C-alpha positions as CSV (number, residue, x, y, z in Angstrom):
1,X,85.9,14.0,17.2
2,X,82.4,13.4,18.1
3,X,79.2,15.6,16.9
4,X,77.0,17.1,19.8
5,X,76.3,20.2,22.2
6,X,78.1,21.9,24.1
7,X,75.8,25.1,26.1
8,X,75.2,25.7,30.0
9,X,72.6,24.9,32.0
10,X,71.0,27.2,35.0
11,X,72.9,26.2,37.4
12,X,75.6,27.6,35.8
13,X,77.4,24.0,35.2
14,X,78.9,23.7,31.2
15,X,76.5,21.1,29.7
16,X,78.2,18.8,26.6
17,X,75.4,16.5,25.0
18,X,78.0,14.5,21.9
19,X,75.9,11.5,20.0
20,X,77.4,7.3,21.0
21,X,77.3,6.7,16.5
22,X,78.9,2.7,17.9
23,X,77.3,2.6,21.7
24,X,77.8,-1.4,21.5
25,X,81.6,-0.3,21.2
26,X,82.1,2.1,23.6
27,X,79.8,0.9,26.7
28,X,82.8,-0.6,28.3
29,X,84.5,3.0,28.1
30,X,81.3,4.4,30.1
31,X,82.8,3.3,32.8
32,X,86.4,5.1,33.3
33,X,87.3,8.3,34.7
34,X,85.4,11.0,33.8
35,X,87.7,13.7,30.3
36,X,90.3,15.6,31.7
37,X,89.0,18.4,28.9
38,X,87.0,18.1,26.1
39,X,87.8,20.3,23.2
40,X,84.6,21.8,21.3
41,X,84.3,23.9,17.8
42,X,81.8,25.9,17.5
43,X,80.2,27.7,15.1
44,X,80.4,30.8,17.3
45,X,84.5,29.5,18.2
46,X,86.3,27.1,20.0
47,X,86.4,25.8,22.9
48,X,88.4,24.5,26.2
49,X,85.8,22.6,28.5
50,X,87.5,21.9,31.8
51,X,86.7,20.6,35.5
52,X,84.1,17.6,34.7
53,X,82.6,17.0,37.3
54,X,80.1,14.6,35.8
55,X,78.9,12.7,33.0
56,X,76.0,10.4,31.8
57,X,74.7,8.3,28.4
58,X,72.0,7.1,27.2
59,X,72.0,4.3,24.9
60,X,69.2,3.5,22.8
61,X,68.3,1.0,19.3
62,X,67.2,1.8,16.1
63,X,65.5,5.8,15.1
64,X,66.4,7.2,18.4
65,X,70.3,8.5,18.5
66,X,72.3,7.1,22.5
67,X,73.8,10.6,23.6
68,X,76.7,10.7,25.8
69,X,76.9,13.5,28.5
70,X,79.5,15.8,30.9
71,X,79.0,18.3,32.9
72,X,82.0,20.9,34.1
73,X,82.5,23.8,35.7
74,X,85.6,25.5,33.3
75,X,85.7,27.4,29.5
76,X,87.5,28.3,28.0
77,X,87.1,30.5,24.3
78,X,88.2,32.4,22.0
79,X,91.6,29.7,20.7
80,X,92.9,28.3,18.4
81,X,92.6,24.2,19.3
82,X,95.5,23.5,16.7
83,X,98.0,25.3,18.5
84,X,97.2,23.7,22.0
85,X,99.9,21.3,22.9
86,X,98.1,20.5,26.3
87,X,95.1,20.7,28.7
88,X,96.9,23.0,31.2
89,X,97.3,26.9,32.4
90,X,99.8,29.2,33.4
91,X,97.6,32.3,34.4
92,X,94.0,33.0,35.5
93,X,92.7,36.3,35.9
94,X,89.0,37.3,37.1
95,X,87.7,40.5,37.1
96,X,85.4,41.7,40.3
97,X,83.5,44.9,40.3
98,X,82.6,46.8,43.3
99,X,85.2,45.3,45.3
100,X,88.0,49.0,45.1
101,X,87.4,49.6,48.6
102,X,88.1,46.7,49.8
103,X,91.8,46.1,47.4
104,X,92.7,49.6,48.5
105,X,93.4,49.7,44.2
106,X,91.2,53.2,42.4
107,X,92.5,53.5,38.2
108,X,89.9,56.0,37.9
109,X,90.4,59.6,38.6
110,X,86.7,61.5,38.1
111,X,86.9,65.7,38.6
112,X,83.9,68.0,37.7
113,X,84.0,71.4,36.5
114,X,81.3,73.9,37.5
115,X,80.3,77.5,36.5
116,X,79.7,80.8,37.6
117,X,76.2,80.1,39.3
118,X,77.5,76.4,39.9
119,X,76.8,75.0,37.1
120,X,78.2,72.0,35.7
121,X,80.5,72.4,32.3
122,X,83.1,69.7,32.7
123,X,84.0,66.6,33.7
124,X,86.5,64.9,32.6
125,X,88.3,61.3,33.6
126,X,91.7,59.7,33.4
127,X,92.3,56.0,34.5
128,X,95.3,54.8,35.0
129,X,96.5,51.1,36.1
130,X,98.3,51.3,39.7
131,X,101.8,49.0,40.5
132,X,100.1,45.6,40.8
133,X,100.1,43.9,43.6
134,X,101.7,40.5,43.9
135,X,102.8,38.2,46.1
136,X,104.5,34.4,46.3
137,X,102.2,31.7,46.9
138,X,104.0,29.1,46.3
139,X,107.6,28.0,44.6
140,X,106.3,29.3,41.4
141,X,103.0,30.2,42.0
142,X,102.5,34.1,42.2
143,X,98.8,36.3,43.2
144,X,98.4,39.5,41.9
145,X,95.9,42.3,42.2
146,X,95.3,45.1,40.1
147,X,93.8,47.2,38.3
148,X,91.8,46.7,35.6
149,X,90.3,49.1,32.6
150,X,89.1,48.6,29.0
151,X,86.9,51.2,26.8
152,X,84.7,50.5,24.5
153,X,81.5,52.3,22.7
154,X,81.6,55.0,20.2
155,X,82.4,58.7,21.0
156,X,78.9,59.6,21.8
157,X,78.9,57.0,24.1
158,X,81.9,55.7,25.7
159,X,81.4,52.4,28.5
160,X,84.0,52.5,30.8
161,X,84.6,49.5,32.9
162,X,86.6,49.2,36.0
163,X,87.1,46.1,37.6
164,X,89.8,44.8,40.6
165,X,91.6,41.9,38.8
166,X,92.8,39.1,40.8
167,X,94.5,36.5,38.9
168,X,96.6,33.6,40.2
169,X,100.3,32.8,37.8
170,X,102.7,30.4,37.1
171,X,106.1,29.8,35.3
172,X,105.4,27.0,33.7
173,X,101.5,25.6,32.7
174,X,100.0,23.7,35.7
175,X,97.0,21.6,36.4
176,X,94.6,24.0,36.0
177,X,93.3,22.7,39.8
178,X,96.8,24.2,40.9
179,X,95.0,27.2,40.0
180,X,91.5,27.3,41.1
181,X,91.9,25.7,44.6
182,X,93.8,29.2,45.2
183,X,91.3,31.4,42.7
184,X,88.9,29.1,45.9
185,X,90.2,30.3,49.0
186,X,91.2,33.8,48.2
187,X,87.2,34.0,46.6
188,X,86.5,32.6,50.2
189,X,88.1,35.5,52.2
190,X,86.4,37.6,49.8
191,X,83.0,36.9,50.3
192,X,83.4,36.8,54.2
193,X,84.9,40.7,53.9
194,X,81.8,41.7,52.8
195,X,78.8,39.3,54.5
196,X,77.8,37.4,50.6
197,X,78.2,36.0,47.4
198,X,81.2,37.4,45.9
199,X,80.1,37.7,41.6
200,X,83.1,37.9,39.0
201,X,82.1,39.0,36.3
202,X,84.3,37.8,33.3
203,X,88.3,36.8,33.3
204,X,91.1,35.8,30.7
205,X,92.8,32.9,30.9
206,X,96.2,32.2,29.7
207,X,97.1,28.9,28.2
208,X,99.1,25.7,26.9
209,X,99.6,26.8,23.1
210,X,101.9,27.4,20.9
211,X,100.3,30.9,20.6
212,X,101.2,33.2,23.0
213,X,100.2,35.9,22.5
214,X,96.9,34.5,23.1
215,X,94.5,35.7,26.2
216,X,91.2,33.7,25.7
217,X,88.1,34.3,27.9
218,X,87.9,32.7,30.6
219,X,84.3,30.9,32.7
220,X,84.0,29.5,35.9
221,X,80.5,29.2,37.6
222,X,82.6,28.4,41.3
223,X,82.9,32.5,41.0
224,X,80.6,33.9,37.5
225,X,77.3,32.3,39.2
226,X,76.3,32.4,42.5
227,X,74.2,29.5,44.0
228,X,70.2,29.4,44.4
229,X,69.7,30.0,48.4
230,X,72.8,32.4,48.6
231,X,72.8,35.8,50.1
232,X,74.7,38.8,47.8
233,X,76.9,41.3,49.2
234,X,74.0,43.9,50.7
235,X,77.2,46.4,50.8
236,X,79.6,45.9,48.9
237,X,81.0,49.1,49.3
238,X,81.5,49.2,52.8
239,X,83.5,45.7,53.7
240,X,83.7,43.8,57.4
241,X,87.8,43.9,56.4
242,X,89.9,45.1,54.2
243,X,93.0,44.0,52.7
244,X,95.2,46.6,54.6
245,X,93.2,45.4,58.0
246,X,95.3,42.2,57.0
247,X,98.5,43.9,56.4
248,X,98.1,44.0,52.6
249,X,99.2,41.6,50.1
250,X,101.5,39.5,52.4
251,X,98.5,38.6,54.5
252,X,97.2,36.9,51.5
253,X,99.4,33.2,51.0
254,X,99.2,33.1,55.3
255,X,95.3,33.1,54.4
256,X,96.0,30.9,52.0
257,X,97.6,28.0,54.3
258,X,95.5,28.4,56.8
259,X,92.5,27.3,54.6
260,X,95.0,24.5,52.9
261,X,96.2,23.1,56.5
262,X,93.4,23.8,58.3
263,X,89.5,24.0,56.6
264,X,87.7,22.9,59.7
265,X,88.3,26.4,61.0
266,X,88.0,28.2,58.0
267,X,84.9,26.5,55.8
268,X,82.4,27.0,58.8
269,X,82.4,31.2,58.8
270,X,82.6,31.0,54.8
271,X,80.9,28.5,53.3
272,X,77.8,30.1,54.2
273,X,78.4,32.6,51.4
274,X,79.4,30.1,49.1
275,X,76.7,27.3,49.0
276,X,73.9,28.6,50.9
277,X,72.7,29.8,54.3
278,X,72.3,26.9,57.3
279,X,69.5,26.4,59.9
280,X,70.0,28.5,62.7
281,X,70.2,24.9,65.2
282,X,73.2,23.5,62.2
283,X,74.9,26.7,62.2
284,X,75.1,27.0,65.4
285,X,76.8,23.3,66.1
286,X,79.4,24.2,62.4
287,X,80.9,27.1,63.7
288,X,80.5,25.8,67.7
289,X,82.5,22.3,65.7
290,X,85.3,24.9,64.3
291,X,85.5,27.1,67.5
292,X,85.9,23.8,69.2
293,X,88.7,22.8,66.9
294,X,90.3,25.6,66.5
295,X,91.3,25.9,70.4
296,X,92.0,22.4,70.8
297,X,94.9,22.6,67.7
298,X,96.9,25.3,70.0
299,X,96.0,22.8,73.1
300,X,100.6,21.7,72.8
301,X,101.7,24.8,71.5
302,X,99.5,27.5,73.2
303,X,99.1,28.9,77.3
304,X,95.4,30.2,76.0
305,X,94.8,27.1,74.8
306,X,95.0,24.8,77.6
307,X,92.6,26.6,80.5
308,X,90.2,25.6,81.9
309,X,86.7,26.8,80.4
310,X,84.4,25.8,77.9
311,X,86.0,26.7,74.2
312,X,84.2,29.5,73.5
313,X,85.2,31.4,76.5
314,X,88.8,30.4,76.2
315,X,88.6,31.8,72.1
316,X,87.1,34.7,74.0
317,X,89.8,35.7,75.9
318,X,92.2,34.8,73.7
319,X,90.8,37.5,70.7
320,X,90.9,39.9,73.7
321,X,89.1,43.3,75.6
322,X,87.9,44.3,71.9
323,X,84.7,41.5,71.6
324,X,84.1,41.7,75.6
325,X,82.7,45.2,74.6
326,X,81.1,43.9,72.0
327,X,79.0,41.1,73.4
328,X,78.5,43.5,76.3
329,X,79.4,40.4,78.8
330,X,82.1,38.2,76.7
331,X,81.7,35.0,79.9
332,X,78.2,35.4,79.9
333,X,78.2,34.7,75.7
334,X,80.8,32.2,76.2
335,X,78.6,30.6,79.1
336,X,75.1,30.3,77.4
337,X,77.1,29.4,73.9
338,X,78.3,26.6,75.0
339,X,76.0,25.3,76.7
340,X,73.5,25.7,73.9
341,X,76.0,24.7,71.5
342,X,75.9,20.7,74.1
343,X,72.4,20.5,74.6
344,X,71.8,20.2,70.5
345,X,74.7,17.4,70.9
346,X,73.1,15.8,73.6
347,X,69.5,16.1,74.9
348,X,67.5,15.5,71.6
349,X,64.6,17.0,73.4
350,X,66.4,20.8,73.5
351,X,64.6,23.0,71.6
352,X,66.2,26.9,71.5
353,X,64.6,29.7,71.2
354,X,65.5,30.2,67.7
355,X,65.8,34.5,67.6
356,X,68.7,33.8,69.9
357,X,70.8,30.3,68.3
358,X,70.8,32.2,65.6
359,X,71.9,35.5,67.3
360,X,74.5,33.0,69.2
361,X,75.7,31.8,65.7
362,X,76.4,35.0,64.1
363,X,78.6,36.3,67.2
364,X,80.2,33.6,67.8
365,X,81.7,33.0,63.9
366,X,82.4,37.3,64.7
367,X,84.4,35.5,66.9
368,X,86.4,32.6,64.9
369,X,86.6,34.9,61.8
370,X,88.4,37.5,64.1
371,X,90.6,34.4,66.0
372,X,91.5,33.6,62.2
373,X,92.2,36.3,60.6
374,X,94.1,38.1,63.8
375,X,96.8,35.2,62.8
376,X,96.6,36.0,59.3
377,X,97.5,39.2,60.1
378,X,99.6,38.2,63.5
379,X,98.2,41.1,65.0
380,X,94.7,42.2,66.7
381,X,94.0,45.1,63.7
382,X,91.2,43.0,62.2
383,X,89.7,41.9,65.5
384,X,90.1,45.3,66.3
385,X,87.6,46.7,62.6
386,X,85.2,43.8,63.6
387,X,84.2,44.5,66.9
388,X,85.7,48.1,66.8
389,X,83.9,49.7,63.8
390,X,81.1,47.6,64.3
391,X,79.7,49.6,61.2
392,X,78.8,46.1,59.8
393,X,78.0,44.6,63.2
394,X,75.5,46.7,64.6
395,X,72.5,44.5,64.8
396,X,73.8,41.6,66.4
397,X,76.1,43.5,68.5
398,X,72.6,45.1,70.2
399,X,70.0,41.9,69.5
400,X,72.8,39.9,71.2
401,X,73.0,42.7,74.5
402,X,68.6,42.3,74.7
403,X,69.2,39.2,74.4
404,X,72.0,38.0,77.3
405,X,70.2,40.6,79.8
């Protein structure tokens, strides 16, 4: 038992500052591995702190206090620490407002009544949860998307809360990293669809406790704190693609496997929405590296990847006519993209035009996105939606055609 303080810093991380009342005897332990978890009892309630990412300490003698510090990403609050059996969890749920169009779930139905002169006379709302969408993502692990709703406030000032809930759950308690990793991959897909960091504004967990009815609150900086420099979704109601575009809930296990087995292909298209923007040249280098990796990964199993020509051209041909129509001239784009990539790698004095480089990088990211999502869907519907219904990409398309003339 140690005394200390629990707080959240301006980076969204949980900070623990504990008094080290015997620094001489505890000094060797400072060099050991980080603890897996910390249980805290505060005046605001009890908490379980997990996903500890770093530590530090200051040793003082005399009237000053020695302090041991920890930083963590996860806090589960509102549980009884005396009932904990372990620091494992069997369910993690995140609440995402504003993604109803993407998920295709809607839990509220509104209706308005008008009088003879057209004035609003009545209003009613019905809250009802549709059936959960559930996918197996492991031997005993499920990913579920559902409509969460709750009503609060007094009778004359009701507050309706109807986010989309995303849950990763297991048949028995597991280390939290196993559930979090699947949620991280899902979140990357969500951010990719919305061109920005989609922020969860709450969550719930089921921990390994003898009080099975407990459902404490779940805070996780990975999903609930937008890093500085990362863009927010500009039009959350109009995603680049939806879950239906990918073929429904059954596509999610394939996306998770893609992230697990081919991070060199998925991270170049998702990291910009998770960790911040890059310069145009670095963005192009990362995207081109992802394209090169994805083509090479299929060189033994697919005829399209063994053809001669720049990797960008092979991938553009594989995605098909939707990209060629969108870009105006797929072959011209592929040559310009690959030439710029090679010059950036091999010519230290090369100074490309910033706007052209940025357009090539973003269009290349869309091409790689379409190719990967086609794989996830098992059809070319994602590429047809991304390039054929260009509500979110028309500005890139028009500017790209202008520079490639």
